[in-house]
C-alpha positions in Angstrom: 16.1 1.3 -16.0 18.1 -1.5 -14.4 17.3 -4.8 -16.0 16.7 -8.1 -14.1 19.7 -9.5 -15.9 22.0 -6.8 -14.5 20.6 -7.2 -11.0 21.1 -11.0 -11.1 24.7 -10.6 -12.4 25.5 -8.2 -9.5 23.9 -10.5 -6.9 25.7 -13.6 -8.3 29.0 -11.8 -8.1 28.5 -11.0 -4.3 26.9 -14.2 -3.1 30.1 -16.2 -2.7 31.6 -13.4 -0.6 31.4 -12.6 3.1 27.9 -13.1 4.7 26.6 -11.4 7.8 23.3 -11.9 9.6 21.7 -8.9 11.4 18.5 -8.4 13.4 16.8 -5.1 13.9 14.5 -3.2 16.2 12.7 -0.2 15.0 13.5 2.8 17.2 11.7 5.9 15.9 12.7 6.3 12.3 15.9 4.3 12.6 16.9 0.6 12.7 18.8 -0.5 15.8 20.8 -3.4 14.4 22.8 -6.2 16.0 24.7 -8.9 14.2 24.7 -12.6 15.2 27.7 -14.9 15.0 27.2 -17.9 12.7 28.9 -21.2 12.3 29.8 -22.5 8.9 26.6 -24.6 8.5 24.3 -21.7 9.4 26.1 -19.3 7.1 25.8 -21.8 4.2 22.1 -22.2 5.0 21.5 -18.5 4.8 23.5 -18.3 1.6 21.2 -21.0 0.2 18.2 -18.9 1.1 19.7 -16.0 -0.9 20.2 -18.3 -3.9 16.5 -19.3 -3.6 15.5 -15.6 -3.7 17.6 -15.2 -6.8 15.9 -18.1 -8.5 12.5 -16.5 -7.8 13.8 -13.3 -9.6 15.2 -15.4 -12.4 12.0 -17.3 -12.9 9.6 -14.4 -12.4 8.8 -11.2 -14.4 9.6 -7.7 -13.4 7.1 -4.9 -13.0 7.4 -1.2 -12.3 6.4 0.0 -8.8 3.7 2.5 -9.7 0.9 4.0 -7.6 -1.8 1.6 -8.7 0.3 -1.6 -9.3 -0.4 -4.8 -7.3 2.0 -7.8 -7.5 0.6 -10.9 -9.2 2.0 -14.4 -8.6 5.4 -14.7 -10.1 6.0 -11.0 -10.3 8.4 -8.6 -8.5 9.0 -4.9 -8.5 12.3 -3.4 -9.7 13.0 0.0 -8.1 15.9 2.2 -9.2 14.6 5.7 -8.9 16.7 8.0 -6.7 13.7 9.2 -4.6 12.7 5.7 -3.4 16.2 4.6 -2.9 16.8 7.7 -0.8 13.8 6.7 1.3 15.3 3.3 1.8 18.6 4.9 2.9 18.3 3.5 6.5 18.5 0.0 5.0 21.4 1.0 2.8 23.3 2.3 5.8 22.7 -1.0 7.5 24.5 -2.7 4.6 27.3 -0.2 4.3 28.1 0.1 8.1 28.3 -3.6 9.1 31.7 -3.1 10.8 30.2 -0.7 13.3 27.2 -2.9 14.3 27.7 -4.6 17.7 27.2 -8.3 18.2 24.3 -9.8 20.2 24.0 -13.4 21.5 21.0 -15.4 20.5 19.6 -15.5 24.1 19.4 -11.7 24.1 16.9 -11.7 21.3 13.3 -10.9 22.3 9.9 -10.0 20.8 11.0 -6.4 20.0 12.9 -7.6 16.9 11.1 -6.5 13.8 13.3 -7.7 10.9 16.4 -9.6 10.0 18.7 -9.2 7.1 21.5 -11.1 5.3 24.3 -9.0 3.8 26.6 -10.5 1.2 29.6 -8.9 -0.4 32.6 -6.8 0.7 33.1 -3.4 2.2 32.9 -1.8 -1.2 29.6 -3.3 -2.4 27.1 -5.3 -0.5 23.7 -6.8 -1.3 21.1 -6.9 1.5 18.3 -9.5 1.7 15.6 -8.3 4.2 12.7 -10.1 5.8 10.1 -8.3 8.0 9.5 -10.7 10.9 10.6 -11.7 14.4 12.3 -15.0 14.0 11.7 -16.1 17.7 9.2 -18.9 18.2 7.2 -18.7 21.4 7.2 -21.7 23.6 7.3 -22.6 27.3 10.7 -23.6 28.6 11.0 -27.3 29.2 7.8 -28.2 27.4 8.9 -27.8 23.8 10.2 -30.8 22.0 12.0 -30.8 18.6 13.4 -33.5 16.3 17.2 -33.5 16.6 19.0 -36.1 14.5 17.6 -39.5 15.5 16.0 -38.6 18.8 13.8 -35.9 20.4 15.5 -33.2 22.4 14.0 -30.9 25.0 14.7 -27.2 24.4 14.8 -24.9 27.4 16.2 -21.8 25.7 14.8 -19.6 23.0 14.1 -21.0 19.6 14.4 -19.2 16.3 13.2 -19.9 12.7 14.9 -18.2 9.8 12.8 -19.6 6.9 13.3 -18.8 3.3 11.3 -16.0 1.8 12.8 -12.5 1.8 10.6 -9.5 1.3 13.0 -7.4 -0.7 16.6 -7.3 -1.9 18.6 -4.0 -1.8 21.6 -3.4 -4.0 23.7 -0.2 -4.2 21.5 1.3 -6.9 18.3 -0.8 -7.0 15.8 -2.7 -5.0 13.8 -5.8 -5.8 10.5 -6.1 -3.9 9.4 -9.8 -3.7 6.5 -9.4 -1.2 4.6 -6.1 -1.6 2.5 -6.2 1.6 5.4 -6.9 3.9 7.6 -4.4 2.2 5.0 -1.6 2.5 4.2 -2.5 6.1 7.9 -2.2 7.0 8.1 1.0 5.0 5.3 2.4 7.2 6.6 0.9 10.5 10.0 2.5 10.1 8.3 5.9 9.8 9.1 6.5 6.1 5.5 7.3 5.3 5.2 9.7 8.3 8.4 11.4 7.3 7.4 12.0 3.7 3.6 12.3 3.7 3.5 16.0 4.2 5.8 16.5 1.2 3.7 14.1 -0.9 0.5 16.1 0.0 2.2 19.3 -1.0 2.4 17.8 -4.5 -1.3 18.7 -4.5 -1.6 21.8 -2.3 1.3 23.7 -3.9 -0.9 24.0 -7.0 -4.5 23.4 -5.9 -6.1 24.9 -2.8 -7.4 22.4 -0.2 -8.9 23.1 3.2 -6.9 22.3 6.4 -9.5 19.7 7.4 -9.2 17.9 4.1 -5.4 18.0 4.4 -5.6 16.5 7.9 -8.0 13.8 6.8 -5.8 12.9 3.8 -2.8 12.7 6.0 -4.6 10.4 8.5 -5.7 8.0 5.8 -2.3 7.9 4.1 -0.6 6.9 7.4 -2.6 3.7 7.5 -3.4 2.9 3.9 -0.6 2.0 1.4 -2.7 2.6 -1.7 -3.3 6.2 -0.5 0.3 7.1 0.2 1.6 5.5 -3.0 -0.8 7.6 -5.1 0.1 10.7 -3.2 3.8 10.0 -3.8 3.1 9.4 -7.5 1.3 12.7 -7.8 4.1 14.6 -6.1 6.8 13.0 -8.2 4.9 13.5 -11.5 4.5 17.2 -10.8 1.7 17.3 -13.4 -0.6 19.5 -11.3 1.6 22.6 -11.7 -0.4 23.9 -14.7 -3.8 22.5 -13.6 -6.7 24.6 -12.4 -9.6 23.8 -10.1 -11.9 24.3 -13.0 -10.1 21.7 -15.0 -10.3 19.3 -12.1 -14.0 19.8 -11.8 -14.5 19.4 -15.5 -12.5 16.1 -15.5 -14.5 14.9 -12.5 -17.7 15.4 -14.5 -16.3 13.6 -17.5 -15.5 10.4 -15.6 -18.8 10.3 -13.6 -17.8 12.0 -10.4 -19.8 14.8 -8.8 -17.8 18.0 -9.4 -19.8 19.8 -6.7 -18.4 17.4 -4.1 -14.8 17.5 -5.4 -14.5 21.3 -5.5 -16.4 23.4 -2.9 -16.0 27.2 -2.5 -12.7 27.2 -4.5 -11.1 24.4 -2.6 -10.5 20.7 -3.1 -12.5 18.6 -0.7 -11.2 15.2 0.5 -13.8 12.7 1.8 -12.1 9.6 3.4 -15.1 7.5 2.2 -14.4 8.5 -1.4 -10.6 8.6 -1.1 -9.9 6.3 -4.1 -12.1 8.4 -6.5 -10.4 11.6 -5.3 -6.9 10.2 -5.8 -7.7 8.4 -9.0 -9.0 11.8 -10.3 -5.9 13.8 -9.4 -3.5 11.1 -10.6 -5.5 10.7 -13.9 -6.1 7.0 -13.1 -9.7 7.0 -14.3 -11.0 6.9 -17.8 -14.4 6.6 -19.5 -14.8 3.6 -21.6 -15.7 4.5 -25.2 -18.2 1.6 -25.5 -20.0 1.7 -22.2 -19.4 5.3 -21.0 -18.4 3.8 -17.6 -15.4 5.0 -15.6 -12.6 2.5 -15.2 -9.2 2.5 -13.5 -5.9 2.4 -15.5 -3.6 0.0 -13.7 -0.4 1.5 -15.1 1.5 -1.8 -14.6 4.2 -2.1 -17.1 6.3 -5.2 -17.5 10.1 -4.9 -17.8 12.4 -6.9 -20.0 
């Protein structure tokens, strides 16, 4: 497991090196990126934003990105498993292929931009700081006034705001997620959930029979709900269902207070969207019965990292 100390050392070594700003549109399952020319002051400001992100990592505490984990204040996720890093490959290619990305002028930016990123480092190793947002501020030409030095200045062209607060940082062999909701939204928008959801569901259906209607319903929910696709991904990666039978699933359902007759029907698993969390908690072994109360509770599986 990559430690926060190792990550910060790698970032610190790259921050003084070359800096490039890119903006991206989402085209299918790919990022259509363009880079923007920066003057020295702008580059220094973006570098300062990267330093601020590093300070958040330094002052915070790391947690593992598991199926049931939710970030608390001051926490961030460290990701270094090959599967997730492969899924983030489109962003890695963005960092590695900066030389091939064409330039765009600021007045060519529009509301189709979905993210921007700051890359620091050299051609052999770059760190990418990513924010999911369109930096353009909407205003009516000739009617927007801004404070410029000691006097107000009228702005007729487009206006952009690149404020501090990156959603995740991507290194060559790790990622740090600073804002979970934005990260997962971008994960879905770029089509990564749609690309992989069928494989994740096969982590269940390769071992336990499920009707086509249940599979379809599970897929539809996963495409719009991050908690669902995260649990499906965790089930597929754990591969723990390989030696599990439907009888065992039904028995476990009864032990934790679920109705076995609704979970297994006519020799097949049944997925009810209204009960999706109970279904997925069950298959991922996230539910336990309290020895004192006999009530079912969820195991959060959030482990801190040193």
